[in-house]
OpenMM code with the backbone's topology and positions (N, CA, C; nanometers):
from openmm import Vec3, app, unit

residues = "UNK UNK UNK UNK UNK UNK UNK UNK UNK UNK UNK UNK UNK UNK UNK UNK UNK UNK UNK UNK UNK UNK UNK UNK UNK UNK UNK UNK UNK UNK UNK UNK UNK UNK UNK UNK UNK UNK UNK UNK UNK UNK UNK UNK UNK UNK UNK UNK UNK UNK UNK UNK UNK UNK UNK UNK UNK UNK UNK UNK UNK UNK UNK UNK UNK UNK UNK UNK UNK UNK UNK UNK UNK UNK UNK UNK UNK UNK UNK UNK UNK UNK UNK UNK UNK UNK UNK UNK UNK UNK UNK UNK UNK UNK UNK UNK UNK UNK UNK UNK UNK UNK UNK UNK UNK UNK UNK UNK UNK UNK UNK UNK UNK UNK UNK UNK UNK UNK UNK UNK UNK UNK UNK UNK UNK UNK UNK UNK UNK UNK UNK UNK UNK UNK UNK UNK UNK UNK UNK UNK UNK UNK UNK UNK UNK UNK UNK UNK UNK UNK UNK UNK UNK UNK UNK UNK UNK UNK UNK UNK UNK UNK UNK UNK UNK UNK UNK UNK UNK UNK UNK".split()
positions = [
    Vec3(0.5314, 0.3952, -2.0861),
    Vec3(0.5687, 0.3344, -1.9602),
    Vec3(0.5417, 0.1839, -1.9687),
    Vec3(0.6383, 0.1059, -1.9307),
    Vec3(0.6259, -0.0397, -1.9308),
    Vec3(0.5370, -0.0846, -1.8159),
    Vec3(0.4531, -0.1821, -1.8434),
    Vec3(0.3683, -0.2391, -1.7376),
    Vec3(0.4572, -0.2921, -1.6255),
    Vec3(0.4110, -0.2789, -1.5019),
    Vec3(0.4909, -0.3136, -1.3839),
    Vec3(0.5075, -0.4637, -1.3641),
    Vec3(0.4370, -0.5431, -1.4417),
    Vec3(0.4483, -0.6887, -1.4348),
    Vec3(0.4105, -0.7450, -1.5702),
    Vec3(0.4641, -0.8612, -1.5995),
    Vec3(0.4291, -0.9280, -1.7246),
    Vec3(0.3131, -1.0235, -1.7024),
    Vec3(0.3148, -1.0944, -1.5899),
    Vec3(0.2148, -1.1963, -1.5611),
    Vec3(0.1696, -1.1783, -1.4162),
    Vec3(0.0557, -1.1149, -1.3984),
    Vec3(0.0084, -1.0844, -1.2637),
    Vec3(-0.0198, -1.2116, -1.1839),
    Vec3(-0.0736, -1.3142, -1.2481),
    Vec3(-0.0997, -1.4392, -1.1762),
    Vec3(0.0296, -1.4995, -1.1216),
    Vec3(0.1347, -1.4998, -1.2023),
    Vec3(0.2645, -1.5507, -1.1545),
    Vec3(0.3179, -1.4669, -1.0400),
    Vec3(0.3016, -1.3368, -1.0491),
    Vec3(0.3472, -1.2481, -0.9424),
    Vec3(0.2710, -1.2761, -0.8128),
    Vec3(0.1394, -1.2856, -0.8203),
    Vec3(0.0592, -1.3143, -0.7007),
    Vec3(0.0987, -1.4492, -0.6419),
    Vec3(0.1164, -1.5497, -0.7267),
    Vec3(0.1600, -1.6813, -0.6777),
    Vec3(0.2941, -1.6720, -0.6059),
    Vec3(0.3868, -1.5956, -0.6617),
    Vec3(0.5193, -1.5808, -0.5999),
    Vec3(0.5088, -1.5113, -0.4646),
    Vec3(0.4263, -1.4084, -0.4562),
    Vec3(0.4099, -1.3370, -0.3289),
    Vec3(0.3439, -1.4286, -0.2262),
    Vec3(0.2388, -1.4964, -0.2663),
    Vec3(0.1716, -1.5861, -0.1721),
    Vec3(0.2637, -1.6985, -0.1261),
    Vec3(0.3448, -1.7516, -0.2161),
    Vec3(0.4329, -1.8627, -0.1775),
    Vec3(0.5434, -1.8182, -0.0826),
    Vec3(0.5804, -1.6898, -0.0869),
    Vec3(0.6860, -1.6398, 0.0017),
    Vec3(0.6326, -1.5552, 0.1162),
    Vec3(0.5019, -1.5437, 0.1241),
    Vec3(0.4424, -1.4682, 0.2339),
    Vec3(0.4652, -1.5426, 0.3648),
    Vec3(0.4975, -1.4677, 0.4680),
    Vec3(0.5307, -1.5289, 0.5964),
    Vec3(0.4113, -1.5400, 0.6905),
    Vec3(0.2968, -1.4810, 0.6542),
    Vec3(0.1803, -1.4829, 0.7437),
    Vec3(0.0517, -1.4763, 0.6611),
    Vec3(0.0486, -1.5564, 0.5563),
    Vec3(-0.0584, -1.5506, 0.4563),
    Vec3(-0.1975, -1.5737, 0.5151),
    Vec3(-0.2096, -1.6649, 0.6100),
    Vec3(-0.3407, -1.7027, 0.6618),
    Vec3(-0.3973, -1.6037, 0.7633),
    Vec3(-0.3242, -1.4997, 0.7950),
    Vec3(-0.3701, -1.4030, 0.8946),
    Vec3(-0.5034, -1.3412, 0.8549),
    Vec3(-0.5951, -1.3350, 0.9500),
    Vec3(-0.7224, -1.2680, 0.9248),
    Vec3(-0.7094, -1.1167, 0.9410),
    Vec3(-0.5959, -1.0705, 0.9955),
    Vec3(-0.5741, -0.9273, 1.0177),
    Vec3(-0.4840, -0.8658, 0.9107),
    Vec3(-0.3800, -0.9388, 0.8712),
    Vec3(-0.2814, -0.8839, 0.7774),
    Vec3(-0.2631, -0.9694, 0.6518),
    Vec3(-0.3494, -1.0660, 0.6296),
    Vec3(-0.3357, -1.1568, 0.5165),
    Vec3(-0.4049, -1.1082, 0.3898),
    Vec3(-0.4400, -1.2032, 0.3059),
    Vec3(-0.4920, -1.1751, 0.1720),
    Vec3(-0.6159, -1.0855, 0.1739),
    Vec3(-0.7083, -1.1085, 0.2665),
    Vec3(-0.8278, -1.0230, 0.2707),
    Vec3(-0.7899, -0.8777, 0.2974),
    Vec3(-0.6916, -0.8570, 0.3850),
    Vec3(-0.6453, -0.7202, 0.4120),
    Vec3(-0.5787, -0.6619, 0.2877),
    Vec3(-0.4983, -0.7409, 0.2176),
    Vec3(-0.4327, -0.6912, 0.0959),
    Vec3(-0.5378, -0.6432, -0.0032),
    Vec3(-0.6451, -0.7242, -0.0183),
    Vec3(-0.7532, -0.6869, -0.1109),
    Vec3(-0.8224, -0.5580, -0.0662),
    Vec3(-0.8469, -0.5476, 0.0644),
    Vec3(-0.9128, -0.4276, 0.1166),
    Vec3(-0.8261, -0.3039, 0.0957),
    Vec3(-0.6955, -0.3165, 0.1157),
    Vec3(-0.6048, -0.2038, 0.0916),
    Vec3(-0.6086, -0.1658, -0.0564),
    Vec3(-0.6071, -0.2648, -0.1439),
    Vec3(-0.6132, -0.2366, -0.2875),
    Vec3(-0.7416, -0.1656, -0.3270),
    Vec3(-0.8546, -0.2124, -0.2739),
    Vec3(-0.9832, -0.1498, -0.3060),
    Vec3(-0.9905, -0.0077, -0.2501),
    Vec3(-0.9402, 0.0108, -0.1290),
    Vec3(-0.9413, 0.1440, -0.0679),
    Vec3(-0.8494, 0.2386, -0.1442),
    Vec3(-0.7327, 0.1895, -0.1822),
    Vec3(-0.6395, 0.2721, -0.2603),
    Vec3(-0.7027, 0.3135, -0.3929),
    Vec3(-0.7707, 0.2201, -0.4584),
    Vec3(-0.8353, 0.2526, -0.5862),
    Vec3(-0.9437, 0.3584, -0.5668),
    Vec3(-1.0207, 0.3469, -0.4583),
    Vec3(-1.1270, 0.4458, -0.4358),
    Vec3(-1.0684, 0.5831, -0.4028),
    Vec3(-0.9572, 0.5865, -0.3298),
    Vec3(-0.8906, 0.7143, -0.3033),
    Vec3(-0.8322, 0.7725, -0.4320),
    Vec3(-0.7719, 0.6878, -0.5127),
    Vec3(-0.7089, 0.7343, -0.6370),
    Vec3(-0.8104, 0.7975, -0.7312),
    Vec3(-0.9355, 0.7541, -0.7218),
    Vec3(-1.0400, 0.8117, -0.8068),
    Vec3(-1.0644, 0.9593, -0.7774),
    Vec3(-1.0348, 1.0029, -0.6553),
    Vec3(-1.0689, 1.1403, -0.6168),
    Vec3(-0.9494, 1.2242, -0.5736),
    Vec3(-0.8346, 1.1623, -0.5559),
    Vec3(-0.7178, 1.2355, -0.5059),
    Vec3(-0.6436, 1.3019, -0.6211),
    Vec3(-0.6204, 1.4299, -0.6061),
    Vec3(-0.5357, 1.5059, -0.6976),
    Vec3(-0.4481, 1.5932, -0.6102),
    Vec3(-0.3212, 1.5609, -0.6044),
    Vec3(-0.2295, 1.6328, -0.5161),
    Vec3(-0.1485, 1.7344, -0.5949),
    Vec3(-0.2163, 1.8033, -0.6850),
    Vec3(-0.1480, 1.9022, -0.7681),
    Vec3(-0.0882, 2.0128, -0.6824),
    Vec3(0.0265, 2.0561, -0.7241),
    Vec3(0.0938, 2.1686, -0.6598),
    Vec3(0.1633, 2.2477, -0.7696),
    Vec3(0.2128, 2.3659, -0.7376),
    Vec3(0.2841, 2.4426, -0.8407),
    Vec3(0.4037, 2.3664, -0.8984),
    Vec3(0.4665, 2.2817, -0.8165),
    Vec3(0.5828, 2.2058, -0.8628),
    Vec3(0.5451, 2.0828, -0.9443),
    Vec3(0.4268, 2.0277, -0.9205),
    Vec3(0.3855, 1.9085, -0.9952),
    Vec3(0.2359, 1.9163, -1.0247),
    Vec3(0.1982, 1.9942, -1.1261),
    Vec3(0.0567, 2.0085, -1.1596),
    Vec3(-0.0023, 1.8757, -1.2055),
    Vec3(-0.1233, 1.8477, -1.1586),
    Vec3(-0.1908, 1.7253, -1.1998),
    Vec3(-0.1299, 1.5988, -1.1441),
    Vec3(-0.0623, 1.6081, -1.0309),
    Vec3(0.0026, 1.4904, -0.9722),
    Vec3(-0.1033, 1.3896, -0.9290),
    Vec3(-0.0948, 1.2704, -0.9841),
    Vec3(-0.1912, 1.1632, -0.9559),
    Vec3(-0.1160, 1.0403, -0.9075),
    Vec3(-0.1797, 0.9582, -0.8261),
    Vec3(-0.1147, 0.8342, -0.7829),
    Vec3(-0.1000, 0.7355, -0.8987),
    Vec3(0.0059, 0.6568, -0.8931),
    Vec3(0.0353, 0.5534, -0.9927),
    Vec3(-0.0425, 0.4275, -0.9529),
    Vec3(-0.1460, 0.3953, -1.0292),
    Vec3(-0.2356, 0.2847, -0.9926),
    Vec3(-0.1652, 0.1490, -0.9904),
    Vec3(-0.0700, 0.1273, -1.0767),
    Vec3(0.0027, -0.0003, -1.0718),
    Vec3(0.0810, -0.0121, -0.9414),
    Vec3(0.1412, 0.0967, -0.8978),
    Vec3(0.2152, 0.0925, -0.7715),
    Vec3(0.1205, 0.0741, -0.6535),
    Vec3(0.0004, 0.1287, -0.6616),
    Vec3(-0.0979, 0.1074, -0.5557),
    Vec3(-0.1306, -0.0406, -0.5421),
    Vec3(-0.1499, -0.1076, -0.6544),
    Vec3(-0.1797, -0.2503, -0.6511),
    Vec3(-0.0614, -0.3290, -0.5942),
    Vec3(0.0589, -0.2951, -0.6371),
    Vec3(0.1771, -0.3651, -0.5855),
    Vec3(0.1955, -0.3399, -0.4363),
    Vec3(0.1699, -0.2184, -0.3908),
    Vec3(0.1769, -0.1901, -0.2473),
    Vec3(0.0795, -0.2794, -0.1712),
    Vec3(-0.0452, -0.2848, -0.2173),
    Vec3(-0.1464, -0.3661, -0.1496),
    Vec3(-0.1012, -0.5115, -0.1393),
    Vec3(-0.0437, -0.5617, -0.2446),
    Vec3(0.0011, -0.7006, -0.2494),
    Vec3(0.1214, -0.7266, -0.1592),
    Vec3(0.2126, -0.6325, -0.1514),
    Vec3(0.3411, -0.6575, -0.0853),
    Vec3(0.3544, -0.6046, 0.0570),
    Vec3(0.2848, -0.4988, 0.0939),
    Vec3(0.3199, -0.4240, 0.2153),
    Vec3(0.3193, -0.5067, 0.3434),
    Vec3(0.2298, -0.6022, 0.3576),
    Vec3(0.2254, -0.6867, 0.4779),
    Vec3(0.2644, -0.8312, 0.4488),
    Vec3(0.3189, -0.8563, 0.3322),
    Vec3(0.3486, -0.9946, 0.2919),
    Vec3(0.4607, -1.0593, 0.3716),
    Vec3(0.5406, -0.9801, 0.4400),
    Vec3(0.6548, -1.0364, 0.5121),
    Vec3(0.6403, -1.0240, 0.6640),
    Vec3(0.5190, -1.0088, 0.7117),
    Vec3(0.4948, -1.0074, 0.8562),
    Vec3(0.5215, -1.1458, 0.9139),
    Vec3(0.5741, -1.1490, 1.0351),
    Vec3(0.5936, -1.2779, 1.1022),
    Vec3(0.4785, -1.3085, 1.1968),
    Vec3(0.4035, -1.2064, 1.2355),
    Vec3(0.2867, -1.2254, 1.3215),
    Vec3(0.1981, -1.1014, 1.3111),
    Vec3(0.0888, -1.1034, 1.3860),
    Vec3(-0.0036, -0.9903, 1.3823),
    Vec3(0.0258, -0.8870, 1.4900),
    Vec3(0.1336, -0.9060, 1.5640),
    Vec3(0.1704, -0.8129, 1.6700),
    Vec3(0.2506, -0.6954, 1.6173),
    Vec3(0.3312, -0.6402, 1.7032),
    Vec3(0.4095, -0.5201, 1.6714),
    Vec3(0.5372, -0.5605, 1.5978),
    Vec3(0.5249, -0.5979, 1.4752),
    Vec3(0.6372, -0.6416, 1.3912),
    Vec3(0.6898, -0.5201, 1.3147),
    Vec3(0.7769, -0.4439, 1.3781),
    Vec3(0.8233, -0.3172, 1.3209),
    Vec3(0.9146, -0.3339, 1.2002),
    Vec3(0.9645, -0.4524, 1.1762),
    Vec3(1.0557, -0.4742, 1.0633),
    Vec3(0.9871, -0.5328, 0.9402),
    Vec3(0.8560, -0.5509, 0.9458),
    Vec3(0.7904, -0.6125, 0.8302),
    Vec3(0.7942, -0.5226, 0.7071),
    Vec3(0.7903, -0.3916, 0.7253),
    Vec3(0.7997, -0.3005, 0.6110),
    Vec3(0.9341, -0.3102, 0.5409),
    Vec3(1.0452, -0.3002, 0.6155),
    Vec3(1.1760, -0.3179, 0.5523),
    Vec3(1.1932, -0.4557, 0.4866),
    Vec3(1.1396, -0.5614, 0.5503),
    Vec3(1.1494, -0.6947, 0.4880),
    Vec3(1.0700, -0.6993, 0.3582),
    Vec3(0.9506, -0.6397, 0.3580),
    Vec3(0.8685, -0.6387, 0.2365),
    Vec3(0.9336, -0.5550, 0.1266),
    Vec3(1.0006, -0.4456, 0.1640),
    Vec3(1.0718, -0.3640, 0.0645),
    Vec3(1.1876, -0.4430, 0.0045),
    Vec3(1.2574, -0.5205, 0.0869),
    Vec3(1.3648, -0.6065, 0.0356),
    Vec3(1.3073, -0.7138, -0.0567),
    Vec3(1.1887, -0.7644, -0.0234),
    Vec3(1.1212, -0.8622, -0.1081),
    Vec3(1.0884, -0.8001, -0.2439),
    Vec3(1.0440, -0.6747, -0.2450),
    Vec3(1.0219, -0.6035, -0.3716),
    Vec3(1.1492, -0.6041, -0.4548),
    Vec3(1.2616, -0.5740, -0.3919),
    Vec3(1.3891, -0.5741, -0.4644),
    Vec3(1.4178, -0.7116, -0.5235),
    Vec3(1.3891, -0.8180, -0.4473),
    Vec3(1.4070, -0.9546, -0.4978),
    Vec3(1.3182, -0.9798, -0.6195),
    Vec3(1.1935, -0.9378, -0.6110),
    Vec3(1.1000, -0.9579, -0.7222),
    Vec3(1.1432, -0.8814, -0.8465),
    Vec3(1.2003, -0.7647, -0.8276),
    Vec3(1.2558, -0.6912, -0.9425),
    Vec3(1.3716, -0.7694, -1.0030),
    Vec3(1.4538, -0.8273, -0.9173),
    Vec3(1.5687, -0.9040, -0.9648),
    Vec3(1.5291, -1.0247, -1.0484),
    Vec3(1.4148, -1.0851, -1.0162),
    Vec3(1.3679, -1.2011, -1.0924),
    Vec3(1.2921, -1.1613, -1.2183),
    Vec3(1.2564, -1.0332, -1.2298),
    Vec3(1.1790, -0.9867, -1.3443),
    Vec3(1.0286, -0.9976, -1.3260),
    Vec3(0.9828, -1.0496, -1.2125),
    Vec3(0.8386, -1.0569, -1.1896),
    Vec3(0.7778, -0.9181, -1.1699),
    Vec3(0.8566, -0.8263, -1.1152),
    Vec3(0.8168, -0.6858, -1.1063),
    Vec3(0.9118, -0.6078, -1.1951),
    Vec3(0.8539, -0.5303, -1.2884),
    Vec3(0.9349, -0.4555, -1.3854),
    Vec3(0.9091, -0.3063, -1.3685),
    Vec3(0.9945, -0.2452, -1.2880),
    Vec3(0.9827, -0.1017, -1.2628),
    Vec3(1.1143, -0.0341, -1.2929),
    Vec3(1.1068, 0.0854, -1.3507),
    Vec3(1.2299, 0.1631, -1.3633),
    Vec3(1.2712, 0.2085, -1.2232),
    Vec3(1.3903, 0.2617, -1.2120),
    Vec3(1.4440, 0.2970, -1.0803),
    Vec3(1.3587, 0.4010, -1.0086),
    Vec3(1.3037, 0.4958, -1.0826),
    Vec3(1.2234, 0.6015, -1.0202),
    Vec3(1.0958, 0.5456, -0.9581),
    Vec3(1.0227, 0.4644, -1.0334),
    Vec3(0.8997, 0.4048, -0.9798),
    Vec3(0.9316, 0.3067, -0.8678),
    Vec3(1.0397, 0.2315, -0.8833),
    Vec3(1.0795, 0.1369, -0.7786),
    Vec3(1.1112, 0.2095, -0.6487),
    Vec3(1.1759, 0.3245, -0.6586),
    Vec3(1.2107, 0.4011, -0.5381),
    Vec3(1.0848, 0.4495, -0.4660),
    Vec3(0.9846, 0.4922, -0.5410),
    Vec3(0.8584, 0.5365, -0.4806),
    Vec3(0.7923, 0.4199, -0.4079),
    Vec3(0.7812, 0.3059, -0.4749),
    Vec3(0.7165, 0.1900, -0.4132),
    Vec3(0.7974, 0.1388, -0.2945),
    Vec3(0.9291, 0.1364, -0.3085),
    Vec3(1.0157, 0.0912, -0.1993),
    Vec3(0.9915, 0.1767, -0.0747),
    Vec3(0.9875, 0.3082, -0.0911),
    Vec3(0.9632, 0.3970, 0.0233),
    Vec3(0.8251, 0.3731, 0.0833),
    Vec3(0.7248, 0.3591, -0.0025),
    Vec3(0.5887, 0.3366, 0.0469),
    Vec3(0.5816, 0.2103, 0.1321),
    Vec3(0.6436, 0.1034, 0.0855),
    Vec3(0.6405, -0.0234, 0.1583),
    Vec3(0.7280, -0.0158, 0.2829),
    Vec3(0.8504, 0.0285, 0.2665),
    Vec3(0.9482, 0.0315, 0.3762),
    Vec3(0.8972, 0.1120, 0.4956),
    Vec3(0.8346, 0.2271, 0.4684),
    Vec3(0.8009, 0.3225, 0.5743),
    Vec3(0.6522, 0.3285, 0.6091),
    Vec3(0.5738, 0.2300, 0.5658),
    Vec3(0.4286, 0.2440, 0.5819),
    Vec3(0.3798, 0.2382, 0.7261),
    Vec3(0.4598, 0.1922, 0.8188),
    Vec3(0.4156, 0.1860, 0.9584),
    Vec3(0.4689, 0.3013, 1.0420),
    Vec3(0.5393, 0.3941, 0.9819),
    Vec3(0.6060, 0.4993, 1.0578),
    Vec3(0.5169, 0.6085, 1.1132),
    Vec3(0.3938, 0.6201, 1.0652),
    Vec3(0.3043, 0.7226, 1.1163),
    Vec3(0.3236, 0.8598, 1.0554),
    Vec3(0.4153, 0.8711, 0.9598),
    Vec3(0.4359, 1.0000, 0.8947),
    Vec3(0.3393, 1.0134, 0.7771),
    Vec3(0.3364, 1.1304, 0.7180),
    Vec3(0.2548, 1.1539, 0.5997),
    Vec3(0.3475, 1.1871, 0.4832),
    Vec3(0.2903, 1.1900, 0.3640),
    Vec3(0.3698, 1.2156, 0.2440),
    Vec3(0.2949, 1.3088, 0.1501),
    Vec3(0.3718, 1.3909, 0.0782),
    Vec3(0.3163, 1.4745, -0.0280),
    Vec3(0.3252, 1.4059, -0.1639),
    Vec3(0.3972, 1.2946, -0.1707),
    Vec3(0.4102, 1.2210, -0.2964),
    Vec3(0.2780, 1.1458, -0.3168),
    Vec3(0.2076, 1.1666, -0.4276),
    Vec3(0.0721, 1.1140, -0.4433),
    Vec3(0.0581, 0.9633, -0.4248),
    Vec3(0.1474, 0.8854, -0.4811),
    Vec3(0.1348, 0.7402, -0.4699),
    Vec3(0.1597, 0.6949, -0.3271),
    Vec3(0.2643, 0.7446, -0.2660),
    Vec3(0.2940, 0.7073, -0.1272),
    Vec3(0.1791, 0.7508, -0.0368),
    Vec3(0.1285, 0.8712, -0.0576),
    Vec3(0.0183, 0.9225, 0.0241),
    Vec3(-0.1023, 0.8295, 0.0187),
    Vec3(-0.1419, 0.7882, -0.1002),
    Vec3(-0.2594, 0.7021, -0.1144),
    Vec3(-0.2315, 0.5632, -0.0574),
    Vec3(-0.1122, 0.5098, -0.0784),
    Vec3(-0.0778, 0.3792, -0.0200),
    Vec3(-0.0953, 0.3824, 0.1310),
    Vec3(-0.0328, 0.4795, 0.1944),
    Vec3(-0.0383, 0.4874, 0.3404),
    Vec3(-0.1801, 0.5132, 0.3899),
    Vec3(-0.2523, 0.6022, 0.3225),
    Vec3(-0.3889, 0.6318, 0.3653),
    Vec3(-0.4793, 0.5099, 0.3512),
    Vec3(-0.4642, 0.4338, 0.2444),
    Vec3(-0.5468, 0.3148, 0.2250),
    Vec3(-0.5263, 0.2155, 0.3387),
    Vec3(-0.4028, 0.1964, 0.3799),
    Vec3(-0.3739, 0.1052, 0.4910),
    Vec3(-0.4252, 0.1628, 0.6228),
    Vec3(-0.4029, 0.2899, 0.6453),
    Vec3(-0.4398, 0.3520, 0.7738),
    Vec3(-0.5903, 0.3647, 0.7926),
    Vec3(-0.6653, 0.3813, 0.6850),
    Vec3(-0.8109, 0.3865, 0.6981),
    Vec3(-0.8684, 0.2520, 0.7409),
    Vec3(-0.7893, 0.1463, 0.7300),
    Vec3(-0.8341, 0.0124, 0.7692),
    Vec3(-0.7862, -0.0274, 0.9086),
    Vec3(-0.7296, 0.0658, 0.9837),
    Vec3(-0.6747, 0.0349, 1.1155),
    Vec3(-0.7843, -0.0084, 1.2137),
    Vec3(-0.9094, 0.0222, 1.1816),
    Vec3(-1.0186, -0.0206, 1.2696),
    Vec3(-1.0284, -0.1725, 1.2787),
    Vec3(-0.9630, -0.2448, 1.1891),
    Vec3(-0.9648, -0.3906, 1.1954),
    Vec3(-0.8933, -0.4428, 1.3193),
    Vec3(-0.8064, -0.3608, 1.3803),
    Vec3(-0.7356, -0.4024, 1.5020),
    Vec3(-0.7784, -0.3184, 1.6222),
    Vec3(-0.8956, -0.2563, 1.6135),
    Vec3(-0.9529, -0.1884, 1.7283),
    Vec3(-0.9167, -0.0424, 1.7460),
    Vec3(-0.8489, 0.0181, 1.6496),
    Vec3(-0.8161, 0.1603, 1.6574),
    Vec3(-0.9063, 0.2384, 1.5621),
    Vec3(-0.9326, 0.3617, 1.5974),
    Vec3(-1.0090, 0.4506, 1.5099),
    Vec3(-0.9093, 0.5269, 1.4229),
    Vec3(-0.9286, 0.5282, 1.2913),
    Vec3(-0.8378, 0.6058, 1.2059),
    Vec3(-0.8335, 0.7525, 1.2497),
    Vec3(-0.7142, 0.8066, 1.2540),
    Vec3(-0.6913, 0.9438, 1.2994),
    Vec3(-0.6491, 1.0285, 1.1796),
    Vec3(-0.7263, 1.1313, 1.1511),
    Vec3(-0.7002, 1.2163, 1.0342),
    Vec3(-0.5616, 1.2789, 1.0374),
    Vec3(-0.5044, 1.2963, 1.1557),
    Vec3(-0.3700, 1.3564, 1.1648),
    Vec3(-0.2635, 1.2702, 1.0971),
    Vec3(-0.2921, 1.1415, 1.0813),
    Vec3(-0.1957, 1.0510, 1.0199),
    Vec3(-0.2285, 1.0226, 0.8732),
    Vec3(-0.3221, 1.0961, 0.8179),
    Vec3(-0.3599, 1.0796, 0.6774),
    Vec3(-0.2911, 1.1863, 0.5929),
    Vec3(-0.2478, 1.1460, 0.4762),
    Vec3(-0.1755, 1.2352, 0.3855),
    Vec3(-0.2665, 1.3142, 0.2934),
    Vec3(-0.3800, 1.2567, 0.2573),
    Vec3(-0.4670, 1.3208, 0.1588),
    Vec3(-0.5895, 1.3823, 0.2258),
    Vec3(-0.6397, 1.4860, 0.1634),
    Vec3(-0.7604, 1.5520, 0.2144),
    Vec3(-0.8773, 1.4542, 0.2177),
    Vec3(-0.8895, 1.3699, 0.1156),
    Vec3(-1.0004, 1.2741, 0.1103),
    Vec3(-0.9919, 1.1736, 0.2248),
    Vec3(-0.8750, 1.1232, 0.2547),
    Vec3(-0.8611, 1.0281, 0.3662),
    Vec3(-0.8895, 1.0967, 0.4995),
    Vec3(-0.8457, 1.2216, 0.5145),
    Vec3(-0.8765, 1.2959, 0.6373),
    Vec3(-1.0278, 1.3136, 0.6518),
    Vec3(-1.0938, 1.3444, 0.5407),
    Vec3(-1.2394, 1.3595, 0.5437),
    Vec3(-1.3056, 1.2290, 0.5865),
    Vec3(-1.2627, 1.1182, 0.5267),
    Vec3(-1.3212, 0.9881, 0.5600),
    Vec3(-1.2955, 0.9516, 0.7060),
    Vec3(-1.1745, 0.9758, 0.7536),
    Vec3(-1.1420, 0.9445, 0.8933),
    Vec3(-1.2276, 1.0284, 0.9879),
    Vec3(-1.2372, 1.1573, 0.9623),
    Vec3(-1.3162, 1.2459, 1.0486),
    Vec3(-1.4647, 1.2097, 1.0474),
    Vec3(-1.5154, 1.1668, 0.9316),
    Vec3(-1.6575, 1.1342, 0.9174),
    Vec3(-1.6897, 0.9919, 0.9615),
    Vec3(-1.5880, 0.9120, 0.9893),
    Vec3(-1.6123, 0.7717, 1.0214),
    Vec3(-1.6555, 0.6921, 0.9003),
    Vec3(-1.6244, 0.7432, 0.7817),
    Vec3(-1.6586, 0.6788, 0.6544),
    Vec3(-1.5476, 0.5795, 0.6211),
    Vec3(-1.5535, 0.4638, 0.6871),
    Vec3(-1.4426, 0.3696, 0.6798),
    Vec3(-1.4709, 0.2574, 0.5815),
    Vec3(-1.3664, 0.2089, 0.5147),
    Vec3(-1.3846, 0.1039, 0.4143),
    Vec3(-1.4163, -0.0312, 0.4778),
    Vec3(-1.4716, -0.1193, 0.3956),
    Vec3(-1.4938, -0.2570, 0.4387),
    Vec3(-1.3600, -0.3216, 0.4714),
    Vec3(-1.3613, -0.4095, 0.5698),
    Vec3(-1.2378, -0.4747, 0.6123),
    Vec3(-1.1908, -0.5809, 0.5151),
    Vec3(-1.2809, -0.6294, 0.4314),
    Vec3(-1.2459, -0.7327, 0.3343),
    Vec3(-1.2659, -0.6748, 0.1957),
    Vec3(-1.1630, -0.6843, 0.1139),
    Vec3(-1.1720, -0.6314, -0.0216),
    Vec3(-1.2554, -0.7205, -0.1109),
    Vec3(-1.2832, -0.6727, -0.2312),
    Vec3(-1.3663, -0.7483, -0.3260),
    Vec3(-1.3004, -0.8776, -0.3689),
] * unit.nanometer
topology = app.Topology()
chain = topology.addChain("A")
for resn in residues:
    res = topology.addResidue(resn, chain)
    for name in ("N", "CA", "C"):
        topology.addAtom(name, app.Element.getBySymbol(name[0]), res)
């Protein structure tokens, strides 16, 4: 499998330069880092194996790209329902420039995760599930308590029910 990027520093610079709300204390860089750290901690324990896909594990490169991109195209910290679709289109642009190198299958998974991350649905696809759960476990940053009903993975449901919530600022 080809690495999803050739130069991560160039990719981060490109995302930051085109981010529409970079300085946000709610949806900006600190939140991206927190989502990435939370996704990594979930990925360490999540195994969504089923008879159809034994040993199904989240794709860690896609988790990192989700964290970086999912809120990069917000216009404000309010109810910006189109930021997911804009960020998914931005992913397509980054693929076009070669800064993100994903085959069509991996790109489709990441595109769905980014495009639909605010919809409140859950997913059985391991990478999408962890992406959404990582973001949703951090909803306490805007005054809401994470609700296990909106979590895709057993581990995220456990954390939400126990109040075992991640730090709001990533490493």
